[in-house]
C-alpha positions in Angstrom: 0.0 0.0 0.0 1.3 3.5 -0.8 2.5 5.6 2.1 0.1 8.4 1.1 -2.9 6.2 1.9 -1.8 5.4 5.4 -2.7 7.3 8.6 -5.9 9.0 7.4 -4.2 10.6 4.4 -1.0 11.6 6.2 2.1 10.6 4.2 4.6 8.5 6.2 8.3 9.0 5.4 10.6 6.2 6.5 13.9 7.2 8.1 17.0 5.1 8.1 19.0 5.0 11.4 22.2 7.1 11.6 25.2 5.4 10.1 27.0 5.4 13.4 24.3 3.2 14.9 23.9 5.6 17.8 20.3 6.7 18.8 19.1 9.7 16.9 19.1 12.9 18.9 15.8 14.1 20.4 14.3 17.1 18.5 13.0 19.0 21.4 11.1 21.6 19.3 9.1 18.8 17.6 8.4 17.1 20.9 7.2 20.4 22.4 4.9 21.0 19.4 3.3 17.6 20.0 2.7 18.5 23.7 1.2 21.9 22.9 -1.1 20.5 20.2 -2.5 17.8 22.5 -6.1 18.1 23.7 -7.1 21.0 25.9 -6.9 20.5 29.6 -10.3 19.8 31.2 -11.3 22.8 33.2 -11.6 22.4 37.0 -13.6 24.2 39.7 -12.0 27.3 41.3 -12.4 25.7 44.7 -10.9 22.6 46.1 -10.1 20.7 49.3 -6.6 20.2 50.5 -6.1 16.7 51.9 -9.9 16.3 52.6 -10.0 19.5 54.6 -12.3 22.5 54.1 -13.0 24.0 50.7 -10.7 26.7 49.7 -10.7 29.2 46.8 -7.9 29.8 44.3 -5.9 32.2 46.6 -7.0 31.0 50.0 -4.5 28.2 50.9 -4.9 26.7 54.3 -1.6 25.9 56.1 -3.3 23.1 58.1 -2.0 19.8 57.0 0.4 21.6 54.7 3.1 19.5 53.0 6.2 21.4 53.8 9.2 21.5 51.4 12.3 20.7 53.5 15.7 21.2 51.9 18.8 20.9 54.1 22.2 22.4 53.4 23.5 19.1 52.1 20.5 18.9 49.8 21.3 22.3 48.4 24.8 21.1 47.7 23.4 18.2 45.7 21.1 20.6 43.8 24.1 22.9 43.1 26.2 19.9 41.8 23.4 19.0 39.4 23.0 22.6 38.3 26.7 23.1 38.1 26.2 26.5 39.8 26.7 28.0 43.3 23.5 29.3 44.7 23.5 32.4 47.0 21.4 32.4 50.2 19.0 34.8 48.5 18.6 32.5 45.5 18.1 29.6 47.8 15.3 31.5 49.7 13.6 32.5 46.4 13.7 28.9 45.1 12.4 27.5 48.3 9.6 30.0 48.5 8.4 29.3 45.0 8.7 25.6 45.4 6.6 25.7 48.5 4.0 27.7 46.6 4.1 25.1 43.9 3.4 22.3 46.3 0.6 24.3 48.0 -1.2 24.9 44.7 -0.5 21.5 43.3 -2.3 20.0 46.4 -5.5 21.9 45.6 -5.1 21.3 41.9 -4.9 17.6 42.5 -8.2 17.6 44.5 -10.2 20.1 42.4 -13.2 18.5 40.7 -13.9 19.1 37.0 -16.4 21.8 36.0 -18.4 19.1 34.3 -19.4 17.8 37.8 -20.9 21.1 38.8 -22.7 21.3 35.4 -24.1 17.8 35.9 -25.4 18.8 39.4 -27.1 22.0 38.1 -28.6 20.0 35.2 -30.0 17.5 37.6 -31.6 20.2 39.7 -33.2 21.7 36.5 -34.6 18.3 35.6 -36.0 17.8 39.1 -37.6 21.3 39.2 -39.1 20.7 35.7 -40.6 17.4 36.8 -42.1 18.9 40.0 -43.7 21.8 37.9 -45.1 19.2 35.5 -46.5 17.1 38.4 -48.2 20.1 40.0 -49.6 21.8 36.9 -50.5 18.9 34.6 -53.3 17.2 36.5 -56.8 17.5 35.0 -58.7 14.4 36.2 -60.8 14.2 39.3 -58.2 12.2 41.2 -55.5 14.8 40.3 -57.7 17.7 41.5 -58.7 15.9 44.7 -55.1 15.0 45.5 -54.0 18.7 45.0 -56.8 19.9 47.2 -55.7 17.6 50.0 -52.1 18.8 49.7 -53.3 22.4 49.7 -55.4 21.8 52.8 -52.4 20.6 54.8 -50.2 23.4 53.4 -52.8 25.9 54.6 -53.0 24.1 58.0 -49.2 24.5 58.4 -49.3 28.1 57.4 -52.3 28.9 59.6 -50.6 27.4 62.6 -47.9 30.0 62.3 -50.4 32.9 62.2 -52.8 32.1 65.0 -52.9 35.7 66.1 -54.6 36.8 62.9 -58.4 37.0 62.7 -60.3 34.2 61.0 -61.8 36.6 58.5 -58.4 37.8 57.4 -57.1 34.3 57.1 -60.0 33.2 54.9 -59.5 36.2 52.6 -55.8 35.5 52.3 -56.5 31.8 51.6 -58.7 32.6 48.6 -55.9 34.8 47.1 -53.1 32.4 47.5 -52.6 28.9 46.0 -49.6 27.2 47.8 -49.1 24.7 45.0 -49.1 27.4 42.3 -46.6 29.3 44.4 -44.4 26.2 44.5 -44.7 25.8 40.8 -43.7 29.5 40.3 -40.7 29.1 42.6 -39.6 26.1 40.6 -39.8 28.2 37.4 -37.6 30.8 39.0 -35.2 28.1 40.2 -34.9 26.8 36.6 -34.1 30.3 35.3 -31.5 30.9 38.0 -29.9 27.5 37.3 -29.6 28.5 33.7 -27.8 31.6 34.8 -25.5 29.4 36.9 -24.7 27.3 33.8 -23.8 30.4 31.8 -21.5 31.6 34.6 -19.8 28.2 34.6 -19.1 28.6 30.9 -17.8 32.2 31.4 -15.5 31.2 34.2 -14.3 27.8 32.8 -10.7 29.2 32.4 -10.5 30.6 35.9 -10.4 27.4 38.0 -7.6 25.0 38.7 -6.2 23.2 35.7 -4.2 20.0 35.8 -0.5 20.7 35.3 -0.9 24.5 35.7 0.9 24.5 39.1 4.0 22.9 37.6 3.9 25.3 34.7 3.8 28.3 37.1 6.6 26.9 39.1 8.8 26.6 36.0 8.0 30.2 35.0 9.0 31.4 38.5 12.2 29.3 38.6 13.1 30.8 35.2 12.6 34.3 36.6 14.7 33.5 39.6 17.5 32.1 37.4 17.5 35.2 35.2 17.4 37.5 38.3 20.5 35.9 39.8 22.4 35.5 36.5 22.0 31.7 36.5 21.6 29.5 33.4 17.9 29.2 32.4 17.9 28.2 28.7 17.1 24.7 27.5 18.8 23.2 24.5 16.7 22.3 21.5 18.0 18.7 21.3 19.9 16.3 23.5 21.7 13.0 23.3 19.3 10.1 24.2 22.2 7.8 25.1 23.6 10.0 28.0 20.4 12.0 28.6 22.6 14.8 29.7 20.5 17.9 29.6 21.0 21.7 29.9 22.0 22.9 33.4 18.5 24.3 34.1 16.9 20.9 33.3 19.3 19.2 35.6 18.4 21.8 38.3 14.7 21.2 38.0 15.2 17.4 37.9 17.2 17.6 41.2 14.9 20.1 42.9 11.7 18.2 42.2 13.1 15.3 44.3 12.1 17.4 47.3 8.5 17.8 46.4 5.8 15.1 46.9 6.0 12.3 44.5 2.6 13.0 43.0 3.7 16.4 41.8 6.9 15.4 40.0 7.6 15.0 36.3 9.7 11.8 36.7 9.5 9.9 33.4 12.9 11.1 32.2 15.1 14.2 32.0 14.3 14.5 28.3 10.6 14.5 29.2 11.2 17.2 31.8 13.1 19.3 29.2 10.1 19.0 26.8 7.7 20.0 29.7 9.8 23.0 30.6 9.8 24.4 27.1 6.0 23.7 26.7 5.3 25.5 30.1 7.3 28.5 28.9 5.6 28.5 25.6 2.1 28.4 27.2 3.0 31.3 29.4 5.0 33.2 26.7 8.2 33.1 28.6 11.7 32.7 27.1 
């Protein structure tokens, strides 16, 4: 079969291995392009629980049960060895501060529920309200009318018990004017309208909540700023040798530093994958 007929019309070009027999170098630009073109991240709610605790908003991080980032002096020496750079005390403080912020945010990001869950809940309420309105308003047979009259009688009884101080004549006049079931149906109609408003607000705010991977991206952007501020290497090479997997100093720095954050928040597949993720994070945030 011809190559042009394969892969839904995408021509496939075969490549021969390099004459040396060594693995071909990773083209980081192509890898980043593939990452960026992947499906959009599913939006999450702007509130979340940290470790099963109370619900918090985007900027309201609770320090109760906080996962602290602990880096000892010997740990810093290991990081410096990987980075091949000496870090000043100020640089260490900046790095530690932004790493702690990353862990804090990543905890909430991990526990945030998708916006679709809230949408499903609102849709369920709309359906229930519509069903109740239909049940109240659609009865036309004798049994339907009698059932509604019994319900109204007990609703009036409950209402009258709360207004024992009012005169009987006033109560009778008010009873004629008000139909408790009709009021409930009207309330359900208003509820449906307000639920529709809530759905529109969800759509308008879908990019304002937590998003999977966003905390890591923000961390990389801040580490890049710190490196620039202190005159440290921050650039990432466009390709690397697969055989040695030796990366740019900044990639080695991030690889070493993330060993001090909770395992769930690390990018630990390989240094090459971390390099791709760094470039993608910068591209998404228009940095570098």
